[in-house]
C-alpha angles and dihedrals in degrees: 000000000000116000131171109298095002149343136314117216124191142183135154145199129197095290108020143049112212118206128186120194104197103186101190093171094059099082136143111066130348109272116210088206094064114118143161136203122212115198121200127193094207096191095038094230098131094242135097107251110196115238091005109065115067145217122201122201148132129264122225094252096058126031092177101058124077117222128198122219128182119230115243097180141308110342090350131108139165120265124251136216116241087231094060113128123192131175092250117089138210136198126184124207143173121204145077124318139181088274096054137008090209111095111255143159118288133181124194117196127189106194116197103221088228089066088057092049090249121135119226106290119267109219088216090063157180096201114242116234125215113205107200148163128200133206122196120196155134121245106261092005142085121312132198130197139201112235100021113261092009090154091056102042134024093200111117099010122170117265136220115193107205123224113248097210131051092224127091112276111256140173120284101274111062126180126244098243107007099037098185148354099231104311095339114098111228088232086068091058113089125225089262092058099255121127127219128177116178100169118090105278145142090276130012110202114189113207087328127180120211131251144164122021118342134194118219105208120202126231103254095215093052093043091051091051093047093048090050089049093060102265110154101167143011144200126229106217118200140186134176141203139165087241135024090255091052092049092049090053095047124099121252120245131171114266113220119206137136133223142166134238136174122241112213106230110176105300094341131090106215115204115229132178125217131197143137125284123233090282097049097258123139119209112253108228121212102263092220092065108098119239131174087243100038121213093001106174099173138359110209117206107195104182092110096035122104119246113254137072119337125184131196135194128182119216120186126213138187126230090275091058091251117141113250113220120240119245111290091251095050122085122204108276129219114196112206120198127181106217122208116163095166121109117219121271112245133176132171089215103182145349109222129203116181088348093302125114114251113208115232118273096017122126116242124195116216115232094220143357089271096045118112148145140272128218125221113201148159123226107168139153113192091199091058096238098121116148105180148338130205134186116201141172124219129189144151119005106344097322118144142161135194115239102177140350139175135177144192095261089073092051105034117145133172088257092055091228120150115145100174121216136316092202131007135154123218136225087034115236134304088026122082135188108252116212112230095218145357106282146116108281132203115204115197135184118200128182131185131196128221096251134136140177091205094266106054133037130220105016113160121066140149134201140186134184147184130200133214137158117246118201120202116218 
């Protein structure tokens, strides 16, 4: 979320809330007088309760230790001894970040939930809420707060709703071993490998194939059981076919790829690489250890994979290379993904005036006030995963108009196939698109496929355009 002078980032696990204050406006050189104050309404009642509500901050002598003060009233707190030690941690930094390449002030806070008067999180919920305010400042200089006057009133504080489970959030129907592909529960992926989520959600793929790089996220309950049952490693078995039937008939073989993840160690994110050993085994990490991508079993990079149907199965082993059985209530799971890494083919083939082709860039004089042009175009996806196409005109200073559009909803079939058109002319004869004024015009055709990596939808698109000048009589 946006805060004065930068951005606040947050995530949590079962015992900690991790806060990043990325102050992209505080550039130049590192200032030892930089500080922040983080106010917490521990009982979420919107009022400052003396000796109960808290403020966390630094002191000038140590920018890498977090101190806890109790609120006494508006703009007033207790003092603190420099020797105070609390479970929560702090690290200051000054450098570039994902939000800005210019070096700037950064603070990383690792709040022990016990310091926020929150018990270890129950995966069954309800989700704890942290009502907070934050002040950013320089000793002896200007300060800024979010919300305004946060140090004087706890009415209307910001809120962080903590996640109740240590796994990646996913859609409602998770799988028993591989819970999700990114944010898409494997239960929302049909037997043919296409994903659909109709309920309100972060993304709503509609009969979507998969593309790009995908994260296979483990089911936390199953992973916890397997780790407790002595599993120390696993294999990711894979098979492929041009169709589901061909994939089902193919033999399994271990798939060997590498990826990276960050382990959260206090206030630090520690980079780690993962890959198979010489026998195709991946190390099974204790599922209670926090990572930035929690419970990541496999990261599938598909740039060199053929389009079609790919299937995956996870098998766990102990240190003696003996397969460890799944929980009694869990059946072996096969995850089927339809892969389509191809963007649609688009071409603004011709601009037509009076049925004749107009070369790009040439001026054309309209014969009457109702005279206009037609556009011949291609918007085609050979794999049949087209989502939408749109034909627009742009001119002048930000002016635009839609000429034609179509989408998958009008063509949906059980087989999910909509390829679009290899050649169409719009508006259809005898209609024409009438320019509103004399100007240079850009005509553009754009098409998008129904493809997702589990986090974004749609992803792949293509566009093409031509320009001409249309002169009104």
